[in-house]
N, C-alpha and C positions, 0 to 999 in steps of 0.2 A: 555264157562264158565271156563274150565281149563286154557285156554290161558290167559284169563283176570286175573285169580288168579296169574299165573306165572309172568305176566307182573307187577302186583302190588308188588309182593315180590321182584322182581329185582329192581324196582324203590325205594323200601324202604331200600334196602341194603345200608349201609354206604359206601361212597366212600373213599378209603384209601388215606391218605395224601401222597404227593410226596416223603416224606422221610420215609414212612413206610417200614419196612423190607420186604424182599421177603417171600412169604408164605412157611412154613415148609413142607417138604414132608410128606405124610401120614405115620403114625407110628413113628413119631419123638418123642423120649423120652424127657420129660421136665426136665430141669436143672435150679436150682436157686443157685446163689452165694450170701451169706449174705453180709452185708455192709463191712465186713472185709475179705470176700473171702471164707468162709466155704461153701463147696458144699452140696446141697441137691438135690437128684435125685428121680424121680418117673418113673413108667412104662408108656409107651405110652397109652394115653387115660385117665390117672389118673389126678386128680386136680393138678394145678401148685403148686410145693412144697414150694413156698414162705410162704404159710400158715403154713407149718410144722415148718419152722424156727421161724415164728412169735409166734406160740403157745409155743415154748420152751423158747424163750427170754422173753415172758410175764410171768415172774415168779410169780407175785401176781394175775394173771388171771383176771385183770380188763379190758381186751380188748384193752389195750394201752401199748406201750413200752416207758418207760422214758429214759432219757439220761443215768441214772445210770444202768438201765437194759441192755441197748445196750452195754455199756462199759463192764459190768460184763460178758455178753455173749461173747464178743470179747476176753476177757482175758481167758476164759475157752478154746477157740480155740487156743490162744497163747500157753497155757500149753500143748495142744495136739501136736502142731508143734515143741515145744521145747523138742525134744526127749532125749537130754542128761541132761535136767533139770538144766541148768546153768543160767537160767533167761534171755537168749538172743537167737536170731535166727541168726545162721551163714549161709554163702553161701550154705553149704551142706544141711542144713535144709530147706532153701528157695528153693533150687533146688529140693528137695524131694516133696515139696508142688507143685511146678510147673509141675513136670513130672509125679507124681503118684497120689497125693491127688486131684489136680484140674488141669488136663492137658488142660482144656479149656482156661486157662490163656495164654497158649503158642500159641494159634491159632489166629493170627492176620489177618485182612483183608487189602487189598491194600488201600493206601491213594489216594485220587483223584489227578488228574493232577493239578499242581500249588499249592498244599497244603503248602509246605514249603515256597515257594515264598510269598504266601499270609500272612503267619504267620510272616515272616520277615518284610513285608511291614507294618503290623500293630504293630510291636514291641511287640508281645505277648510272654509271658512265663508262663509256668504252675508251680504253686507252688506244692511242693511235697505233695502227698496225696490228691489233689483236683480233683474233677471231671472236665473234660475239653472237649473242642471240638477237637476231633481227626479226624474229617472228617467222623464221623459215629462211631457206637459202635464197640469196639475192645476188643479182649481177654475176660476178665471177664465181661467187660461192656455189652456184649451181653446177659448175664444171670443175670444181677444185676440192681439195681435201680440207681446206679451211674456209669458213664462211666470212670472207673478207670481200665485200662487193667490188672494190677497186683496189687491188693490192699495190699498184704503182703509186697512186696518189696517197694511199695510206702510209707510205714510207716517209712522207713529209712530217718528220717528228716535230719541228718547230712551227709548222703550219704557216710557212711564209710563201707557199706556192712555188717553191723551188726545191728540188730534191737533189741533194748532193750524193756523190758516190759513197761517202761514209754513211749517210742516212740509209741508202739502199742496202748496203752491206749489213748494217745493223738490223734492218727489217728482215733480211734473209736469215740472219742469225736467230732472231726471235721466232721466225717461222719454223726453223728446225727444232727449237725447243718445244714448241706447241705440238709438232708432229711426233716427237720422240717421247711419247707418253710413258713408255716403259723405262726411260732414262738409260738406254743401252749405249748411247753415243753413236748409233747407226740406224738407218732406216732400211727396211727391206720391203719390197713390193707386196709380199704376201701378208704383211702385218699392217699395211696402210689401208685406210677405209676406202670403200667405193664412193665416188662422187654421187650427188643426187641425180645427175643425168645418167650416170652409169646404172644406177639402180632402176631408173625409169625405163632404160632400154633392156636391161637384163633381168629385172625383177628381183624379189617380189615387190610389185608396185600396185597401186590402186587403180582399178578401171575407172574411167571418167565418171561413170554413173554413181560412184560411191562418194563423190566429192560433196562436202558439206559447206 
């Protein structure tokens, strides 16, 4: 009887897709990075903290985040990063973000063999601030809904190493457009994807022995 039940449970378990992340080790603390890179952390075993960010960004508490709410939330984070309050983020302030506030952005994974050759063959180029195929989630992309390895630096549209408030707001606006795949003008937590780390914690994920 118990063998039959165990077999049925195993058969009902969802099979992880080939590109699913490796399962997180037991006790892994969940981390979520907002669309513009603000970190939210929880203790191991607690609910994934994307809900914490969502509840704060949803200022009118209607269960959805509008474009205006997402940009407004992004700009409060910009002001937090702008430590000298000059209305722009300099390399020192971006470095502080990468090394102290969200060190997850500095941890990249190796790109697969042939990655650059394949990109050259297809004549692909990534627009600044856009989610892209980096050969798997990298940096902040492992903890976020968009695969942008460093979302703060990616807001530097003119690539002059200084990020203005206007550039940051524009990047947040683009992030909303990329997340609003159904073009409803509002984001709900139930329709947003799980991050790679969330999948690794909650499954279905790949056991380490299946890694190729």
